Structures are given as structure tokens and as C-alpha cells.
C-alpha positions in Angstrom: -27.3 -0.4 -52.9 -28.5 1.0 -49.6 -28.0 -2.4 -48.0 -24.2 -2.3 -48.6 -24.1 1.3 -47.2 -25.8 0.1 -44.0 -23.3 -2.7 -43.6 -20.4 -0.3 -44.0 -21.9 1.9 -41.2 -22.1 -1.1 -38.9 -18.6 -2.2 -39.7 -17.3 1.4 -39.1 -19.1 1.6 -35.8 -17.8 -1.8 -34.7 -14.2 -0.8 -35.6 -14.6 2.5 -33.8 -16.0 0.8 -30.7 -13.1 -1.8 -30.7 -10.6 1.0 -31.2 -12.0 2.9 -28.2 -12.1 -0.2 -26.1 -8.4 -0.9 -26.9 -7.5 2.7 -26.0 -9.3 2.5 -22.7 -7.6 -0.9 -21.9 -4.1 0.4 -22.7 -4.8 3.6 -20.9 -5.7 1.7 -17.7 -2.7 -0.6 -18.1 -0.3 2.4 -18.4 -2.1 4.2 -15.6 -1.6 1.3 -13.2 2.1 1.0 -14.1 2.6 4.7 -13.5 0.8 4.4 -10.1 3.0 1.5 -9.2 6.2 3.5 -9.8 4.7 6.5 -8.0 4.0 4.3 -5.0 7.6 3.1 -5.0 8.8 6.8 -5.1 6.4 7.7 -2.2 7.8 4.8 -0.1 11.3 6.1 -0.7 10.2 9.6 0.4 8.3 8.1 3.4 11.4 6.1 4.4 13.7 9.1 4.2 11.3 11.4 6.1 11.0 8.8 8.8 14.7 8.4 9.1 15.3 12.1 9.3 12.3 13.2 11.4 11.5 10.0 13.3 8.7 7.5 12.9 6.3 6.1 15.4 4.3 2.8 15.6 1.1 2.3 17.5 -0.1 -1.2 18.3 -1.7 -2.9 21.4 -2.1 0.5 23.1 1.6 1.1 22.9 3.4 3.9 21.1 7.0 3.3 20.0 9.5 5.6 18.4 11.2 3.3 15.8 14.9 3.5 15.5 16.1 4.5 12.0 17.6 1.1 11.1 14.5 -0.8 12.1 12.4 1.7 10.2 14.5 1.6 7.0 14.6 -2.2 6.9 10.9 -2.5 7.6 10.0 -0.1 4.8 12.3 -1.6 2.3 11.4 -5.2 3.1 7.7 -5.0 3.9 6.1 -2.0 2.1 7.8 -2.5 -1.3 6.6 -6.1 -1.9 5.5 -6.1 -5.6 3.0 -8.9 -5.2 0.4 -6.6 -3.6 -3.1 -6.4 -5.0 -4.7 -3.0 -5.1 -8.2 -3.0 -3.5 -10.7 -0.2 -3.4 -12.0 -0.7 0.1 -10.7 -2.4 3.2 -13.1 -4.2 5.6 -13.9 -2.5 8.9 -11.2 -2.9 11.5 -10.7 -1.9 15.1 -7.7 0.2 16.1 -6.5 -2.3 18.7 -5.7 -5.0 16.2 -3.6 -3.0 13.7 -0.1 -1.6 13.5 0.0 2.1 12.5 3.4 3.3 11.3 3.4 7.1 11.1 5.9 9.7 10.0 3.4 12.6 10.3 -0.3 13.0 10.0 -0.2 13.1 6.2 2.1 10.0 5.8 1.2 6.7 7.4 0.8 3.1 6.7 -1.7 0.9 8.7 -1.1 -2.9 8.7 -4.5 -4.6 9.2 -4.4 -8.4 9.8 -7.0 -10.5 7.9 -8.9 -12.7 10.4 -7.7 -16.4 10.6 -5.0 -15.7 8.1 -1.5 -14.3 7.9 -2.5 -12.1 5.1 -2.9 -8.3 5.6 -4.4 -5.2 4.2 -2.2 -2.1 3.9 -3.9 1.2 4.2 -1.4 3.8 3.0 -1.4 7.5 2.8 1.8 8.8 1.3 2.3 12.3 0.1 -1.4 13.0 0.2 -2.4 9.9 -2.0 -4.4 7.2 -0.3 -4.0 3.6 -1.6 -5.2 0.2 -0.2 -3.6 -3.1 -0.8 -4.0 -6.8 0.0 -0.8 -8.8 0.6 -1.0 -12.6 0.7 -0.1 -14.6 3.8 3.2 -15.9 2.3 4.9 -12.7 3.3 3.8 -12.7 7.0 3.9 -8.9 7.0 2.1 -8.5 10.4 4.4 -10.7 12.4 7.5 -9.3 10.7 6.4 -5.8 11.3 5.8 -6.6 15.0 9.5 -7.7 15.2 10.6 -4.3 13.9 8.4 -2.1 16.0 8.4 -3.8 19.4 10.4 -2.1 22.1 13.3 -4.6 21.7 13.4 -4.0 18.0 15.0 -6.4 15.4 18.1 -4.2 14.7 18.5 -2.6 18.1 16.0 -1.3 20.6 13.2 1.2 19.9 12.0 3.8 22.4 8.8 3.0 24.2 6.9 6.3 24.4 3.9 5.0 26.4 2.7 1.8 27.8 -0.9 0.5 28.4 
């Protein structure tokens, strides 16, 4: 009789472990979806703050005040791409190869090109929450961002604040 009691204990433990594993899996799945929607909300806040208070871009030792139309289109077309993969850590990069778009010291997005590729890493800090993403080369984010932040702008000129 004690043999069947031991089997029941093992079956109970296996069911309990599988149940806990399923809970953890669904919790992670729900958590990632919630974070996805929070990021989208933070981008909307970032965009509206940049339109109201101004946004700057730093690249190639230049600092540019981005006009509101260029900034809004850039945020809506480049930073909301849903095919972004969240990564924990971004490889080391030097400041002279990136585009840093900043609304204030607590809200910025850094576009980091991947060497020998058109893919990028996005280092974001929005409303105090830091996230890192990888975006594939099919979106050409770096070169598209340059067209929005260069002094000529894409939708009208931006204001060059300093030149190298």
C-alpha cells in the first residue's frame, strides 16, 4: 500500500511543478505585453514633450534643435516599430557614431548603428524607465533618422545649435 501512496506524492509534485511553470510562463507573457503597451504610451509622452518643449539631436559633433514636424514624424515612424527585439545589454559604443535624440536629461533615445549592417540598437530612457532594443536592418532606422535630424531636415529645416 505504501507504494501507491509514494506514487501519488510524485504525481502531486509533478502536477504542482507543471502548474507553477505554467503560471510563470503566462506571467512573463502578460508582463511583456504590458511593457509593450507602456513603451508605446511613453513614446506618445516623449513625442508630445518634444513638440511642446523642443527636442535636440546630437550626432557627428553637431547639436541640432529638431523642428516639431520632423520630430513628430521621426518618433511615430521610427521609434514605434513593433518588430523590435528587447535586449538586456547593448555592446559598447562610442559617442561619435550614434544619434542621441533628447527631450530632457530623463527622456532620450540613442540610436546605435550595428557595425557592417543597417540594423540598430535603441537605448531608450522614457519617463525614468530604461529599455534596450534591437531593430533589424530592413527598417534602415539610422539613415532615416539622419534625414530627420540633419540641419536641412526632411519636413523643413532644423536649427543648427553648434557645429564641429
